[in-house]
All heavy atoms as an XYZ file, in Angstrom:
850
protein
N      96.758     93.252     97.073
C      95.334     93.003     96.879
C      95.011     91.524     97.044
O      94.078     91.026     96.445
C      94.841     93.536     95.516
C      94.877     95.036     95.485
C      95.615     92.964     94.369
N      95.794     90.850     97.853
C      95.509     89.456     98.144
C      96.349     88.463     97.368
O      96.267     87.269     97.618
N      97.127     88.927     96.403
C      97.983     88.006     95.662
C      99.166     87.627     96.529
O      99.732     88.464     97.211
C      98.505     88.671     94.385
C      97.496     88.834     93.316
C      98.000     89.524     92.065
C      99.479     89.566     91.893
N      99.964     90.160     90.670
N      99.567     86.363     96.471
C     100.765     85.971     97.220
C     102.015     86.656     96.658
O     102.116     86.872     95.449
C     100.856     84.454     97.003
C      99.560     84.029     96.416
C      98.931     85.247     95.803
N     102.944     87.004     97.537
C     104.200     87.615     97.098
C     104.905     86.653     96.153
O     105.028     85.470     96.430
C     105.102     87.923     98.310
C     106.488     88.356     97.863
C     104.458     88.992     99.191
N     105.323     87.163     95.013
C     106.061     86.349     94.055
C     105.211     85.583     93.066
O     105.748     84.868     92.222
N     103.888     85.731     93.134
C     103.044     84.960     92.219
C     103.307     85.333     90.762
O     103.291     84.466     89.881
C     101.560     85.115     92.564
O     101.158     86.467     92.451
N     103.563     86.616     90.495
C     103.893     87.023     89.121
C     105.177     86.357     88.656
O     105.259     85.868     87.528
C     104.050     88.539     89.022
C     102.728     89.282     89.087
O     101.690     88.668     88.810
O     102.739     90.478     89.416
N     106.158     86.318     89.523
C     107.444     85.706     89.180
C     107.273     84.208     88.912
O     107.857     83.675     87.965
C     108.455     85.938     90.303
C     109.883     85.501     90.043
C     110.443     86.160     88.788
C     110.750     85.833     91.236
N     106.471     83.552     89.717
C     106.224     82.119     89.498
C     105.559     81.861     88.143
O     105.712     80.793     87.568
C     105.364     81.539     90.625
C     106.069     81.384     91.963
C     105.055     81.092     93.079
C     107.124     80.288     91.908
N     104.845     82.868     87.639
C     104.198     82.760     86.331
C     105.099     83.254     85.198
O     104.695     83.305     84.048
C     102.897     83.566     86.328
C     101.851     83.017     87.272
C     100.641     83.943     87.387
O     100.507     84.878     86.573
O      99.825     83.707     88.286
N     106.327     83.643     85.538
C     107.266     84.099     84.521
C     107.105     85.564     84.158
O     107.658     86.016     83.156
N     106.370     86.319     84.965
C     106.156     87.740     84.691
C     107.215     88.570     85.411
O     107.509     88.336     86.571
C     104.772     88.169     85.160
C     103.654     87.467     84.426
C     102.315     87.857     84.994
C     101.200     87.040     84.349
N      99.924     87.278     85.041
N     107.734     89.546     84.701
C     108.759     90.429     85.261
C     108.092     91.720     85.713
O     107.568     92.479     84.898
C     109.852     90.756     84.222
C     110.477     89.492     83.650
C     110.903     91.669     84.822
C     111.227     88.680     84.653
N     108.126     91.969     87.005
C     107.609     93.215     87.559
C     108.772     94.190     87.714
O     109.939     93.797     87.590
C     106.950     92.966     88.925
O     107.935     92.403     89.806
C     105.758     92.006     88.799
N     108.450     95.435     88.003
C     109.505     96.434     88.158
C     110.508     96.064     89.256
O     111.721     96.142     89.033
C     108.894     97.822     88.408
C     109.855     98.998     88.347
C     110.586     99.077     87.013
C     109.086    100.299     88.609
N     110.061     95.613     90.435
C     111.049     95.215     91.446
C     111.952     94.065     90.973
O     113.152     94.067     91.254
C     110.198     94.791     92.643
C     108.916     95.526     92.478
C     108.703     95.603     90.986
N     111.398     93.131     90.243
C     112.211     92.019     89.730
C     113.215     92.547     88.704
O     114.381     92.161     88.713
C     111.335     90.897     89.135
C     112.179     89.860     88.396
C     110.508     90.230     90.238
N     112.767     93.456     87.852
C     113.679     94.039     86.846
C     114.845     94.746     87.539
O     115.998     94.582     87.162
C     112.891     95.031     85.972
C     113.698     95.751     84.928
C     114.054     94.852     83.771
N     115.448     94.489     83.902
C     116.018     93.448     83.311
N     115.320     92.646     82.563
N     117.279     93.187     83.466
N     114.536     95.534     88.567
C     115.586     96.222     89.313
C     116.504     95.228     90.017
O     117.710     95.435     90.089
C     114.996     97.183     90.336
C     114.387     98.443     89.741
C     113.475     99.173     90.477
C     114.723     98.886     88.481
C     112.915    100.339     89.966
C     114.171    100.050     87.955
C     113.263    100.773     88.702
N     115.938     94.157     90.540
C     116.753     93.135     91.213
C     117.710     92.488     90.210
O     118.898     92.307     90.505
C     115.867     92.082     91.866
N     117.200     92.157     89.040
C     118.060     91.558     88.016
C     119.195     92.509     87.648
O     120.337     92.081     87.483
C     117.246     91.193     86.777
C     116.257     90.043     86.937
C     115.381     89.902     85.688
C     116.964     88.740     87.250
N     118.885     93.788     87.540
C     119.908     94.779     87.212
C     120.973     94.881     88.298
O     122.122     95.213     88.015
C     119.283     96.157     86.989
C     118.459     96.229     85.708
O     118.596     95.336     84.846
O     117.673     97.189     85.576
N     120.585     94.607     89.548
C     121.508     94.738     90.680
C     122.389     93.502     90.879
O     123.358     93.550     91.631
C     120.725     95.014     91.966
N     122.071     92.418     90.210
C     122.844     91.182     90.350
C     124.094     91.216     89.488
O     124.186     91.974     88.514
C     121.983     89.983     89.934
C     120.772     89.680     90.806
C     119.911     88.610     90.136
C     121.186     89.237     92.196
N     125.028     90.342     89.822
C     126.202     90.191     88.958
C     125.737     89.593     87.630
O     124.649     89.015     87.537
C     127.224     89.254     89.615
O     126.726     87.921     89.628
N     126.572     89.716     86.626
C     126.210     89.185     85.300
C     125.914     87.690     85.367
O     124.943     87.208     84.777
C     127.325     89.470     84.299
C     126.949     89.089     82.881
C     128.012     89.487     81.873
O     128.802     90.398     82.150
O     128.032     88.849     80.809
N     126.726     86.958     86.114
C     126.542     85.515     86.239
C     125.205     85.186     86.916
O     124.442     84.343     86.427
C     127.702     84.924     87.045
C     127.634     83.423     87.209
C     128.820     82.908     88.017
C     128.695     81.414     88.248
N     129.789     80.895     89.069
N     124.923     85.878     88.024
C     123.653     85.640     88.733
C     122.462     86.028     87.866
O     121.448     85.334     87.853
C     123.613     86.442     90.033
C     124.574     85.955     91.095
C     124.624     86.889     92.282
O     124.739     88.124     92.093
O     124.538     86.377     93.410
N     122.599     87.134     87.140
C     121.515     87.594     86.267
C     121.189     86.550     85.208
O     120.024     86.290     84.912
C     121.896     88.923     85.615
C     120.766     89.568     84.844
C     121.127     90.924     84.240
N     121.870     91.765     85.157
C     123.150     92.133     84.974
N     123.819     91.745     83.908
N     123.763     92.893     85.851
N     122.228     85.931     84.634
C     122.005     84.907     83.613
C     121.250     83.715     84.191
O     120.332     83.179     83.562
C     123.335     84.446     83.006
C     123.916     85.431     82.036
C     125.222     84.918     81.444
C     125.812     85.951     80.502
N     127.076     85.518     79.921
N     121.622     83.309     85.401
C     120.947     82.181     86.053
C     119.468     82.515     86.271
O     118.578     81.722     85.941
C     121.630     81.825     87.397
C     120.800     80.851     88.204
C     123.031     81.275     87.147
N     119.209     83.700     86.833
C     117.826     84.107     87.114
C     117.024     84.292     85.829
O     115.868     83.886     85.754
C     117.795     85.383     87.947
C     118.007     85.109     89.394
C     119.177     85.211     90.097
C     117.035     84.642     90.325
N     118.971     84.845     91.398
C     117.673     84.499     91.576
C     115.688     84.345     90.221
C     117.007     84.069     92.704
C     115.012     83.920     91.363
C     115.667     83.785     92.578
N     117.627     84.889     84.819
C     116.932     85.102     83.552
C     116.530     83.774     82.929
O     115.415     83.621     82.421
C     117.821     85.913     82.586
O     118.147     87.159     83.198
C     117.120     86.163     81.272
N     117.421     82.797     83.004
C     117.105     81.479     82.462
C     115.973     80.828     83.252
O     115.037     80.281     82.673
C     118.343     80.574     82.470
C     118.081     79.221     81.835
C     119.348     78.388     81.730
O     120.435     78.838     82.081
N     119.207     77.180     81.241
N     116.054     80.893     84.573
C     114.990     80.321     85.406
C     113.645     80.964     85.095
O     112.628     80.268     84.986
C     115.300     80.520     86.895
C     116.336     79.604     87.456
C     116.476     79.860     88.955
C     117.453     78.906     89.587
N     117.439     79.013     91.059
N     113.645     82.277     84.955
C     112.391     82.986     84.682
C     111.857     82.614     83.312
O     110.670     82.301     83.161
C     112.589     84.507     84.810
C     112.868     84.876     86.268
C     111.359     85.256     84.285
C     113.383     86.291     86.472
N     112.711     82.617     82.302
C     112.254     82.313     80.939
C     111.749     80.884     80.804
O     110.843     80.612     80.026
C     113.349     82.598     79.919
O     114.420     81.696     80.065
N     112.321     79.975     81.577
C     111.885     78.575     81.544
C     110.765     78.296     82.549
O     110.317     77.165     82.668
C     113.075     77.665     81.832
C     114.132     77.715     80.752
C     115.383     76.913     81.104
O     115.449     76.334     82.209
O     116.302     76.883     80.262
N     110.345     79.321     83.263
C     109.351     79.200     84.329
C     109.738     78.091     85.307
O     108.928     77.257     85.699
C     107.950     78.990     83.766
C     107.422     80.223     83.055
C     105.969     80.096     82.661
O     105.461     79.018     82.446
N     105.317     81.242     82.554
N     111.018     78.129     85.686
C     111.570     77.127     86.600
C     111.819     77.721     87.984
O     112.675     77.256     88.722
C     112.859     76.561     86.016
N     111.079     78.762     88.323
C     111.220     79.426     89.617
C     110.505     78.600     90.682
O     109.364     78.183     90.493
C     110.617     80.843     89.569
C     111.323     81.697     88.524
C     110.632     81.512     90.929
C     112.732     82.076     88.870
N     111.181     78.398     91.794
C     110.591     77.662     92.916
C     110.165     78.656     94.003
O     110.629     79.805     94.020
C     111.613     76.684     93.524
O     112.675     77.462     94.129
C     112.182     75.740     92.473
N     109.317     78.221     94.916
C     108.976     79.095     96.051
C     110.217     79.539     96.830
O     110.268     80.673     97.314
C     108.053     78.225     96.900
C     107.386     77.323     95.901
C     108.476     77.019     94.897
N     111.230     78.675     96.930
C     112.472     79.047     97.610
C     113.171     80.179     96.850
O     113.686     81.117     97.458
C     113.399     77.838     97.728
C     114.692     78.149     98.463
C     115.609     76.942     98.544
C     116.893     77.358     99.253
N     118.019     76.543     98.934
N     113.182     80.102     95.515
C     113.761     81.169     94.698
C     113.038     82.491     94.956
O     113.672     83.530     95.102
C     113.652     80.842     93.197
C     114.525     79.690     92.764
O     115.587     79.467     93.375
O     114.140     79.008     91.787
N     111.717     82.426     94.997
C     110.916     83.627     95.237
C     111.286     84.241     96.579
O     111.482     85.454     96.705
C     109.402     83.314     95.171
C     108.575     84.483     95.675
C     109.000     82.947     93.749
N     111.412     83.406     97.584
C     111.762     83.876     98.924
C     113.142     84.537     98.927
O     113.325     85.614     99.511
C     111.732     82.706     99.906
O     112.094     83.132    101.185
N     114.102     83.915     98.264
C     115.455     84.472     98.195
C     115.465     85.818     97.470
O     116.112     86.767     97.927
C     116.400     83.504     97.488
C     116.753     82.286     98.311
C     117.599     81.275     97.542
O     118.092     81.605     96.445
O     117.761     80.154     98.049
N     114.752     85.894     96.351
C     114.729     87.147     95.599
C     113.978     88.221     96.384
O     114.393     89.391     96.382
C     114.113     86.944     94.216
C     114.373     88.064     93.225
C     115.865     88.275     92.990
C     113.677     87.798     91.901
N     112.914     87.850     97.065
C     112.173     88.816     97.886
C     113.068     89.374     98.988
O     113.046     90.585     99.265
C     110.927     88.163     98.470
N     113.845     88.522     99.612
C     114.783     88.976    100.651
C     115.807     89.951    100.058
O     116.127     90.966    100.666
C     115.503     87.792    101.299
C     114.589     86.950    102.178
O     113.489     87.427    102.541
O     114.981     85.803    102.500
N     116.319     89.633     98.877
C     117.285     90.498     98.202
C     116.654     91.851     97.876
O     117.249     92.908     98.107
C     117.796     89.812     96.925
C     118.760     90.636     96.136
C     120.078     90.769     96.538
C     118.351     91.289     94.984
C     120.977     91.536     95.803
C     119.232     92.055     94.235
C     120.552     92.183     94.652
N     115.435     91.819     97.359
C     114.717     93.046     96.997
C     114.532     93.936     98.224
O     114.751     95.151     98.163
C     113.376     92.704     96.322
C     113.645     92.197     94.890
C     112.420     93.888     96.319
C     112.444     91.599     94.188
N     114.159     93.333     99.335
C     113.976     94.105    100.574
C     115.300     94.664    101.071
O     115.403     95.837    101.432
C     113.330     93.235    101.649
C     111.875     92.945    101.391
C     111.316     92.010    102.445
C     109.927     91.548    102.056
N     109.426     90.501    102.930
N     116.328     93.833    101.084
C     117.638     94.241    101.602
C     118.248     95.371    100.778
O     118.936     96.235    101.322
C     118.589     93.045    101.636
N     117.990     95.381     99.489
C     118.571     96.388     98.594
C     117.721     97.656     98.486
O     118.109     98.595     97.788
C     118.773     95.789     97.191
C     119.788     94.671     97.134
C     121.194     95.154     97.441
O     121.606     96.197     96.886
O     121.883     94.494     98.243
N     116.567     97.688     99.136
C     115.691     98.861     99.057
C     115.014     99.014     97.707
O     114.543    100.090     97.343
N     114.935     97.925     96.977
C     114.378     97.954     95.619
C     112.879     98.225     95.630
O     112.363     98.933     94.767
C     114.716     96.637     94.884
C     116.215     96.606     94.587
C     113.892     96.462     93.621
C     116.743     95.277     94.072
N     112.186     97.701     96.609
C     110.740     97.914     96.663
C     110.408     99.393     96.802
O     109.487     99.892     96.138
C     110.131     97.122     97.819
C     109.044     96.212     97.307
C     109.270     94.814     97.782
C     107.729     96.701     97.727
N     111.148    100.091     97.635
C     110.898    101.523     97.798
C     111.216    102.296     96.527
O     110.521    103.246     96.179
C     111.669    102.072     98.998
C     111.084    101.652    100.326
C     109.576    101.903    100.435
O     109.116    103.028    100.114
O     108.848    100.972    100.821
N     112.260    101.878     95.834
C     112.616    102.516     94.557
C     111.481    102.330     93.543
O     111.068    103.283     92.871
C     113.908    101.906     94.035
C     114.416    102.514     92.769
C     115.779    101.925     92.436
N     116.069    102.122     91.044
C     116.843    101.331     90.327
N     117.434    100.296     90.882
N     117.061    101.578     89.059
N     110.960    101.126     93.450
C     109.851    100.846     92.532
C     108.601    101.609     92.964
O     107.855    102.128     92.119
C     109.581     99.342     92.477
N     108.372    101.691     94.281
C     107.207    102.419     94.791
C     107.295    103.912     94.426
O     106.294    104.530     94.060
C     107.088    102.251     96.298
C     105.827    102.849     96.888
C     105.702    102.624     98.376
N     105.961    101.270     98.801
C     105.111    100.254     98.691
N     103.935    100.454     98.145
N     105.431     99.052     99.119
N     108.482    104.490     94.505
C     108.646    105.901     94.140
C     108.308    106.122     92.667
O     107.661    107.113     92.309
C     110.065    106.383     94.440
C     110.329    106.581     95.902
S     111.927    107.354     96.344
C     113.022    106.893     95.049
N     108.726    105.216     91.817
C     108.410    105.329     90.393
C     106.912    105.199     90.171
O     106.312    105.974     89.420
C     109.204    104.287     89.575
C     110.678    104.691     89.573
C     108.660    104.156     88.154
C     111.606    103.670     88.989
N     106.288    104.242     90.855
C     104.837    104.072     90.744
C     104.110    105.326     91.220
O     103.133    105.761     90.593
C     104.391    102.849     91.543
N     104.573    105.920     92.310
C     103.962    107.152     92.824
C     104.086    108.287     91.819
O     103.133    109.051     91.615
C     104.588    107.544     94.159
S     104.066    106.526     95.539
N     105.235    108.393     91.176
C     105.424    109.436     90.164
C     104.458    109.252     88.997
O     103.848    110.220     88.526
C     106.865    109.457     89.660
C     107.827    110.031     90.671
O     107.436    110.781     91.559
N     109.089    109.668     90.557
N     104.308    108.019     88.530
C     103.363    107.750     87.447
C     101.933    108.043     87.893
O     101.134    108.610     87.144
C     103.468    106.305     86.959
C     104.537    106.096     85.939
C     105.674    105.363     86.255
C     104.424    106.602     84.653
C     106.677    105.162     85.321
C     105.416    106.406     83.712
C     106.547    105.681     84.043
N     101.605    107.664     89.125
C     100.265    107.906     89.651
C      99.965    109.399     89.723
O      98.876    109.848     89.341
C     100.116    107.260     91.029
N     100.923    110.176     90.196
C     100.721    111.626     90.293
C     100.547    112.248     88.908
O      99.696    113.123     88.720
C     101.877    112.287     91.038
C     101.897    111.998     92.515
C     100.619    112.395     93.238
O     100.033    113.462     92.935
O     100.183    111.618     94.109
N     101.335    111.782     87.951
C     101.192    112.294     86.575
C      99.826    111.944     86.012
O      99.175    112.777     85.366
C     102.301    111.740     85.684
C     103.651    112.361     85.994
C     104.822    111.734     85.289
N     104.627    111.488     83.873
C     105.399    110.675     83.149
N     106.409    110.048     83.738
N     105.179    110.492     81.879
N      99.380    110.720     86.263
C      98.063    110.290     85.778
C      96.957    111.115     86.420
O      96.011    111.558     85.745
C      97.858    108.804     86.064
N      97.052    111.338     87.731
C      96.036    112.132     88.417
C      96.002    113.574     87.912
O      94.920    114.155     87.754
C      96.268    112.099     89.927
C      95.893    110.786     90.604
C      96.400    110.760     92.042
C      94.387    110.567     90.552
N      97.158    114.133     87.642
C      97.213    115.494     87.105
C      96.489    115.563     85.768
O      95.687    116.474     85.526
C      98.681    115.950     86.947
O      99.278    115.972     88.247
C      98.778    117.325     86.311
N      96.739    114.589     84.908
C      96.081    114.558     83.599
C      94.579    114.342     83.750
O      93.776    114.987     83.072
C      96.685    113.460     82.713
C      98.111    113.719     82.297
C      98.269    114.968     81.447
O      97.400    115.240     80.588
O      99.252    115.693     81.661
N      94.192    113.435     84.639
C      92.766    113.191     84.862
C      92.058    114.443     85.376
O      90.937    114.748     84.964
C      92.572    112.050     85.855
C      92.789    110.645     85.311
C      92.803    109.637     86.457
C      91.708    110.286     84.300
N      92.706    115.168     86.259
C      92.105    116.398     86.796
C      91.882    117.416     85.685
O      90.867    118.109     85.669
C      92.983    116.976     87.902
C      92.903    116.176     89.178
C      93.866    116.695     90.236
C      93.829    115.791     91.461
N      94.808    116.176     92.477
N      92.813    117.510     84.766
C      92.653    118.440     83.647
C      91.477    118.048     82.765
O      90.687    118.888     82.345
C      93.932    118.485     82.802
C      95.141    119.166     83.425
C      96.374    118.957     82.548
C      94.875    120.651     83.627
N      91.355    116.772     82.501
C      90.311    116.273     81.605
C      88.938    116.281     82.271
O      87.932    116.580     81.634
C      90.663    114.843     81.122
C      89.527    114.211     80.359
C      91.925    114.873     80.285
N      88.897    115.974     83.554
C      87.616    115.740     84.218
C      87.130    116.926     85.054
O      86.085    116.834     85.684
C      87.727    114.507     85.104
C      88.101    113.249     84.347
S      88.346    111.836     85.430
C      86.649    111.279     85.587
N      87.814    118.014     85.051
C      87.487    119.109     85.962
C      86.242    119.895     85.574
O      85.816    120.760     86.312
C      88.676    120.062     86.067
O      88.910    120.667     84.819
N      85.641    119.573     84.457
C      84.559    120.417     83.956
C      83.173    120.062     84.451
O      82.280    120.885     84.377
C      84.593    120.434     82.434
C      85.862    121.094     81.936
C      85.942    121.129     80.427
O      84.940    120.804     79.769
O      87.016    121.485     79.925
N      82.929    118.850     84.930
C      81.579    118.591     85.418
C      81.588    117.853     86.751
O      82.529    117.131     87.077
C      80.713    117.896     84.355
C      80.958    116.423     84.222
O      80.984    115.707     85.210
N      81.127    115.944     82.994
N      80.535    118.032     87.523
C      80.452    117.515     88.883
C      80.501    115.993     88.921
O      81.153    115.415     89.784
C      79.170    118.031     89.555
C      79.011    117.741     91.026
C      80.196    118.302     91.801
C      77.717    118.344     91.543
N      79.830    115.324     87.992
C      79.838    113.861     87.965
C      81.270    113.357     87.791
O      81.701    112.413     88.444
C      78.940    113.353     86.855
C      78.839    111.857     86.772
N      79.544    110.992     87.567
C      78.092    111.057     85.978
C      79.249    109.737     87.262
N      78.374    109.763     86.304
N      82.019    114.009     86.926
C      83.407    113.614     86.700
C      84.256    113.830     87.945
O      85.176    113.070     88.218
C      84.009    114.408     85.538
O      83.424    114.023     84.319
N      83.956    114.865     88.725
C      84.713    115.117     89.948
C      84.521    113.996     90.964
O      85.452    113.609     91.667
C      84.334    116.466     90.544
C      84.784    117.688     89.732
C      84.275    118.966     90.369
C      86.288    117.727     89.608
N      83.317    113.440     91.039
C      83.071    112.308     91.938
C      83.848    111.081     91.453
O      84.441    110.364     92.249
C      81.572    112.008     92.019
C      80.783    113.072     92.739
C      79.309    112.753     92.745
C      78.527    113.888     93.379
N      77.089    113.647     93.344
N      83.837    110.868     90.170
C      84.586    109.760     89.587
C      86.081    109.946     89.828
O      86.789    109.006     90.200
C      84.308    109.652     88.074
O      82.902    109.496     87.875
C      85.059    108.500     87.451
N      86.549    111.153     89.644
C      87.961    111.470     89.867
C      88.364    111.186     91.313
O      89.423    110.613     91.569
C      88.249    112.921     89.519
C      89.666    113.408     89.765
C      90.656    112.631     88.905
C      89.774    114.893     89.485
N      87.512    111.553     92.243
C      87.800    111.303     93.651
C      87.944    109.802     93.917
O      88.852    109.372     94.636
C      86.690    111.897     94.521
O      86.924    111.618     95.869
N      87.055    109.017     93.344
C      87.140    107.558     93.504
C      88.418    107.018     92.866
O      89.127    106.209     93.470
C      85.911    106.887     92.893
C      85.873    105.373     92.958
C      85.912    104.885     94.407
C      84.638    104.849     92.262
N      88.736    107.472     91.662
C      89.959    107.031     90.989
C      91.192    107.398     91.801
O      92.128    106.607     91.928
C      90.061    107.652     89.591
C      89.169    107.057     88.520
C      89.204    107.933     87.272
C      89.591    105.637     88.200
N      91.191    108.589     92.374
C      92.323    109.020     93.181
C      92.496    108.120     94.403
O      93.607    107.727     94.742
C      92.151    110.472     93.615
C      93.347    111.010     94.347
C      93.272    112.508     94.582
O      92.240    113.141     94.252
O      94.265    113.048     95.087
N      91.400    107.745     95.037
C      91.455    106.851     96.195
C      92.043    105.495     95.804
O      92.917    104.964     96.492
C      90.044    106.662     96.795
O      89.557    107.938     97.215
C      90.065    105.702     97.969
N      91.594    104.958     94.690
C      92.081    103.658     94.228
C      93.564    103.733     93.867
O      94.356    102.874     94.263
C      91.248    103.160     93.020
C      91.887    101.934     92.376
C      89.822    102.862     93.441
N      93.945    104.765     93.139
C      95.345    104.925     92.728
C      96.253    105.034     93.943
O      97.295    104.394     94.022
C      95.499    106.142     91.793
C      94.878    105.827     90.431
C      96.958    106.542     91.641
C      94.734    107.034     89.516
N      95.848    105.836     94.906
C      96.685    106.007     96.103
C      96.785    104.707     96.903
O      97.843    104.385     97.443
C      96.168    107.150     96.961
C      96.324    108.475     96.244
C      96.305    109.661     97.154
N      96.284    110.902     96.403
C      97.305    111.419     95.749
N      98.455    110.802     95.738
N      97.195    112.554     95.092
N      95.690    103.955     96.964
C      95.736    102.664     97.650
C      96.743    101.731     96.968
O      97.562    101.089     97.631
C      94.356    101.995     97.681
C      94.413    100.558     98.107
C      94.582    100.224     99.444
C      94.346     99.536     97.167
C      94.665     98.898     99.836
C      94.431     98.209     97.564
C      94.584     97.887     98.896
N      96.692    101.672     95.659
C      97.555    100.755     94.913
C      99.028    101.066     95.127
O      99.831    100.170     95.368
C      97.197    100.774     93.405
C      95.841    100.099     93.199
C      98.279    100.084     92.575
C      95.267    100.272     91.807
N      99.399    102.331     95.065
C     100.830    102.649     95.183
C     101.327    102.705     96.623
O     102.527    102.629     96.844
C     101.211    103.956     94.437
C     100.963    103.816     92.947
C     100.488    105.155     95.003
N     100.419    102.794     97.582
C     100.848    102.894     98.971
C     100.697    101.602     99.748
O     101.177    101.507    100.878
C     100.072    104.015     99.682
C     100.429    105.365     99.130
C      99.543    106.482     99.673
O      98.648    106.246    100.455
N      99.817    107.696     99.233
N     100.058    100.608     99.158
C      99.854     99.358     99.893
C     101.175     98.717    100.237
O     102.179     98.896     99.559
C      98.976     98.395     99.099
C      99.631     97.910     97.837
C      98.648     97.199     96.939
N      99.263     97.013     95.641
C      99.241     95.902     94.960
N      98.610     94.864     95.435
N      99.832     95.814     93.802
N     101.174     97.981    101.297
C     102.384     97.279    101.761
C     102.173     95.786    101.606
O     101.088     95.274    101.770
C     102.673     97.605    103.227
C     102.942     99.066    103.482
C     104.271     99.463    102.875
N     104.553    100.860    103.149
C     105.144    101.655    102.293
N     105.498    101.220    101.112
N     105.377    102.908    102.592
N     103.267     95.100    101.331
C     103.207     93.652    101.110
C     103.726     92.927    102.311
O     104.577     93.337    103.008
C     104.036     93.280     99.873
C     103.551     93.949     98.635
C     104.053     95.166     98.244
C     102.539     93.385     97.897
C     103.599     95.793     97.097
C     102.076     93.992     96.751
C     102.599     95.210     96.348
């Protein structure tokens, strides 16, 4: 949605792909990255390196599958709750469009 890749990481925020990447690293590498993240000492070069690792390991697709599963569960629940009136069906359609955009967008 227009955010630069890695902006969350530069702010010290752990996203699902970053969590999976940390899990995939050796214990020594994980400690280095965890310290950098906690101290907000991440550089743009670090972001680039981790992004390359995430892509190479297929981590983004793994995170996307989890997001899709959550989205489908949410839509199922929304359909149950909102299925009773026409106004809600229009709202549901809009929510479904937004949810699908979010989980299917490419970076």
